[in-house]
N, CA, C and O atoms as a GROMACS GRO file, in nm:
protein
  204
    1MET      N    1  -4.499   4.687   0.612
    1MET     CA    2  -4.606   4.720   0.520
    1MET      C    3  -4.549   4.810   0.410
    1MET      O    4  -4.486   4.912   0.439
    2ALA      N    5  -4.571   4.774   0.288
    2ALA     CA    6  -4.517   4.850   0.176
    2ALA      C    7  -4.609   4.966   0.141
    2ALA      O    8  -4.731   4.956   0.149
    3THR      N    9  -4.548   5.076   0.103
    3THR     CA   10  -4.624   5.192   0.056
    3THR      C   11  -4.626   5.187  -0.096
    3THR      O   12  -4.520   5.176  -0.158
    4PRO      N   13  -4.744   5.194  -0.157
    4PRO     CA   14  -4.750   5.188  -0.303
    4PRO      C   15  -4.688   5.312  -0.367
    4PRO      O   16  -4.696   5.422  -0.314
    5ASN      N   17  -4.627   5.291  -0.481
    5ASN     CA   18  -4.572   5.404  -0.556
    5ASN      C   19  -4.687   5.481  -0.620
    5ASN      O   20  -4.784   5.422  -0.665
    6LYS      N   21  -4.675   5.611  -0.622
    6LYS     CA   22  -4.776   5.695  -0.686
    6LYS      C   23  -4.713   5.758  -0.808
    6LYS      O   24  -4.603   5.813  -0.803
    7HIS      N   25  -4.786   5.750  -0.919
    7HIS     CA   26  -4.738   5.809  -1.044
    7HIS      C   27  -4.848   5.897  -1.100
    7HIS      O   28  -4.966   5.868  -1.084
    8THR      N   29  -4.808   6.003  -1.165
    8THR     CA   30  -4.903   6.094  -1.228
    8THR      C   31  -4.874   6.098  -1.376
    8THR      O   32  -4.758   6.113  -1.418
    9ILE      N   33  -4.979   6.086  -1.456
    9ILE     CA   34  -4.967   6.100  -1.600
    9ILE      C   35  -5.051   6.219  -1.642
    9ILE      O   36  -5.172   6.222  -1.618
   10HIS      N   37  -4.989   6.317  -1.704
   10HIS     CA   38  -5.062   6.430  -1.759
   10HIS      C   39  -5.079   6.403  -1.908
   10HIS      O   40  -4.982   6.375  -1.978
   11CYS      N   41  -5.204   6.410  -1.956
   11CYS     CA   42  -5.230   6.376  -2.095
   11CYS      C   43  -5.346   6.459  -2.148
   11CYS      O   44  -5.414   6.529  -2.072
   12SER      N   45  -5.367   6.451  -2.278
   12SER     CA   46  -5.479   6.521  -2.339
   12SER      C   47  -5.608   6.447  -2.306
   12SER      O   48  -5.606   6.329  -2.272
   13GLU      N   49  -5.720   6.517  -2.318
   13GLU     CA   50  -5.849   6.455  -2.289
   13GLU      C   51  -5.876   6.338  -2.382
   13GLU      O   52  -5.936   6.239  -2.341
   14GLU      N   53  -5.832   6.348  -2.507
   14GLU     CA   54  -5.855   6.242  -2.604
   14GLU      C   55  -5.779   6.114  -2.572
   14GLU      O   56  -5.821   6.005  -2.612
   15SER      N   57  -5.670   6.125  -2.500
   15SER     CA   58  -5.588   6.007  -2.472
   15SER      C   59  -5.625   5.938  -2.340
   15SER      O   60  -5.571   5.831  -2.310
   16ILE      N   61  -5.717   5.996  -2.262
   16ILE     CA   62  -5.753   5.936  -2.134
   16ILE      C   63  -5.806   5.794  -2.152
   16ILE      O   64  -5.756   5.701  -2.089
   17GLN      N   65  -5.906   5.778  -2.237
   17GLN     CA   66  -5.971   5.647  -2.251
   17GLN      C   67  -5.876   5.539  -2.305
   17GLN      O   68  -5.875   5.428  -2.251
   18PRO      N   69  -5.796   5.566  -2.410
   18PRO     CA   70  -5.701   5.462  -2.454
   18PRO      C   71  -5.599   5.424  -2.346
   18PRO      O   72  -5.562   5.307  -2.334
   19ILE      N   73  -5.554   5.521  -2.268
   19ILE     CA   74  -5.459   5.491  -2.160
   19ILE      C   75  -5.526   5.404  -2.055
   19ILE      O   76  -5.467   5.306  -2.008
   20LEU      N   77  -5.650   5.438  -2.017
   20LEU     CA   78  -5.722   5.358  -1.918
   20LEU      C   79  -5.745   5.216  -1.966
   20LEU      O   80  -5.729   5.121  -1.890
   21HIS      N   81  -5.783   5.200  -2.092
   21HIS     CA   82  -5.806   5.065  -2.145
   21HIS      C   83  -5.677   4.984  -2.145
   21HIS      O   84  -5.678   4.865  -2.113
   22TRP      N   85  -5.566   5.046  -2.181
   22TRP     CA   86  -5.438   4.976  -2.178
   22TRP      C   87  -5.403   4.937  -2.034
   22TRP      O   88  -5.366   4.822  -2.008
   23TYR      N   89  -5.416   5.031  -1.941
   23TYR     CA   90  -5.381   5.006  -1.802
   23TYR      C   91  -5.466   4.894  -1.743
   23TYR      O   92  -5.412   4.802  -1.680
   24PHE      N   93  -5.597   4.900  -1.763
   24PHE     CA   94  -5.685   4.797  -1.708
   24PHE      C   95  -5.660   4.662  -1.775
   24PHE      O   96  -5.682   4.558  -1.714
   25GLY      N   97  -5.615   4.662  -1.899
   25GLY     CA   98  -5.582   4.537  -1.967
   25GLY      C   99  -5.458   4.469  -1.910
   25GLY      O  100  -5.446   4.347  -1.916
   26HIS      N  101  -5.367   4.548  -1.855
   26HIS     CA  102  -5.242   4.493  -1.803
   26HIS      C  103  -5.238   4.486  -1.649
   26HIS      O  104  -5.169   4.400  -1.593
   27TYR      N  105  -5.309   4.574  -1.584
   27TYR     CA  106  -5.299   4.584  -1.438
   27TYR      C  107  -5.436   4.585  -1.371
   27TYR      O  108  -5.456   4.658  -1.273
   28SER      N  109  -5.529   4.507  -1.420
   28SER     CA  110  -5.662   4.507  -1.360
   28SER      C  111  -5.653   4.465  -1.214
   28SER      O  112  -5.575   4.376  -1.179
   29GLY      N  113  -5.730   4.527  -1.132
   29GLY     CA  114  -5.728   4.499  -0.989
   29GLY      C  115  -5.641   4.594  -0.910
   29GLY      O  116  -5.657   4.605  -0.789
   30ASP      N  117  -5.549   4.664  -0.976
   30ASP     CA  118  -5.467   4.763  -0.907
   30ASP      C  119  -5.551   4.888  -0.880
   30ASP      O  120  -5.633   4.926  -0.962
   31PRO      N  121  -5.530   4.950  -0.765
   31PRO     CA  122  -5.604   5.072  -0.736
   31PRO      C  123  -5.558   5.186  -0.828
   31PRO      O  124  -5.438   5.202  -0.852
   32ILE      N  125  -5.652   5.262  -0.879
   32ILE     CA  126  -5.619   5.374  -0.967
   32ILE      C  127  -5.721   5.485  -0.945
   32ILE      O  128  -5.840   5.459  -0.930
   33CYS      N  129  -5.673   5.608  -0.943
   33CYS     CA  130  -5.760   5.725  -0.933
   33CYS      C  131  -5.737   5.808  -1.058
   33CYS      O  132  -5.623   5.831  -1.099
   34VAL      N  133  -5.846   5.853  -1.118
   34VAL     CA  134  -5.837   5.936  -1.238
   34VAL      C  135  -5.906   6.068  -1.208
   34VAL      O  136  -6.020   6.072  -1.162
   35TYR      N  137  -5.834   6.176  -1.236
   35TYR     CA  138  -5.888   6.310  -1.217
   35TYR      C  139  -5.894   6.381  -1.351
   35TYR      O  140  -5.801   6.374  -1.431
   36LYS      N  141  -6.004   6.450  -1.375
   36LYS     CA  142  -6.022   6.529  -1.497
   36LYS      C  143  -6.066   6.667  -1.453
   36LYS      O  144  -6.172   6.683  -1.392
   37ASN      N  145  -5.985   6.766  -1.485
   37ASN     CA  146  -6.012   6.904  -1.443
   37ASN      C  147  -6.032   6.914  -1.292
   37ASN      O  148  -6.118   6.988  -1.244
   38GLY      N  149  -5.951   6.839  -1.217
   38GLY     CA  150  -5.955   6.844  -1.072
   38GLY      C  151  -6.066   6.762  -1.007
   38GLY      O  152  -6.075   6.759  -0.884
   39LYS      N  153  -6.149   6.697  -1.086
   39LYS     CA  154  -6.260   6.617  -1.032
   39LYS      C  155  -6.229   6.469  -1.049
   39LYS      O  156  -6.190   6.425  -1.158
   40ARG      N  157  -6.245   6.392  -0.942
   40ARG     CA  158  -6.219   6.248  -0.949
   40ARG      C  159  -6.329   6.178  -1.028
   40ARG      O  160  -6.447   6.198  -1.002
   41MET      N  161  -6.288   6.097  -1.126
   41MET     CA  162  -6.381   6.025  -1.212
   41MET      C  163  -6.410   5.887  -1.154
   41MET      O  164  -6.323   5.824  -1.094
   42LYS      N  165  -6.533   5.840  -1.173
   42LYS     CA  166  -6.568   5.704  -1.136
   42LYS      C  167  -6.544   5.615  -1.257
   42LYS      O  168  -6.576   5.652  -1.370
   43LEU      N  169  -6.486   5.496  -1.232
   43LEU     CA  170  -6.452   5.404  -1.340
   43LEU      C  171  -6.525   5.271  -1.320
   43LEU      O  172  -6.552   5.230  -1.208
   44ASN      N  173  -6.556   5.205  -1.432
   44ASN     CA  174  -6.609   5.070  -1.420
   44ASN      C  175  -6.494   4.970  -1.422
   44ASN      O  176  -6.377   5.011  -1.422
   45ASP      N  177  -6.523   4.843  -1.424
   45ASP     CA  178  -6.420   4.739  -1.417
   45ASP      C  179  -6.337   4.726  -1.544
   45ASP      O  180  -6.238   4.653  -1.545
   46TYR      N  181  -6.375   4.796  -1.650
   46TYR     CA  182  -6.304   4.788  -1.778
   46TYR      C  183  -6.224   4.913  -1.810
   46TYR      O  184  -6.160   4.920  -1.915
   47GLY      N  185  -6.227   5.011  -1.720
   47GLY     CA  186  -6.152   5.133  -1.742
   47GLY      C  187  -6.232   5.241  -1.812
   47GLY      O  188  -6.174   5.340  -1.858
   48ASP      N  189  -6.363   5.224  -1.822
   48ASP     CA  190  -6.446   5.327  -1.882
   48ASP      C  191  -6.487   5.427  -1.773
   48ASP      O  192  -6.516   5.389  -1.660
   49ILE      N  193  -6.488   5.555  -1.810
   49ILE     CA  194  -6.533   5.658  -1.719
   49ILE      C  195  -6.686   5.656  -1.714
   49ILE      O  196  -6.753   5.658  -1.817
   50LEU      N  197  -6.739   5.651  -1.592
   50LEU     CA  198  -6.884   5.647  -1.574
   50LEU      C  199  -6.939   5.789  -1.565
   50LEU      O  200  -6.869   5.880  -1.520
   51PRO      N  201  -7.064   5.808  -1.608
   51PRO     CA  202  -7.124   5.943  -1.600
   51PRO      C  203  -7.148   5.987  -1.457
   51PRO      O  204  -7.198   6.098  -1.434
   0.00000   0.00000   0.00000
């Protein structure tokens, strides 16, 4: 059983959404966790952060 690689990207708040849209455009279906100020964000299927 393979263990997935974990990567961390530290970025500005303004760059979160463009990065997510790029990632979901290329790697949709891959598991991803997004944290903002230590809180895990909920995402829709397009990489948008949900309220």
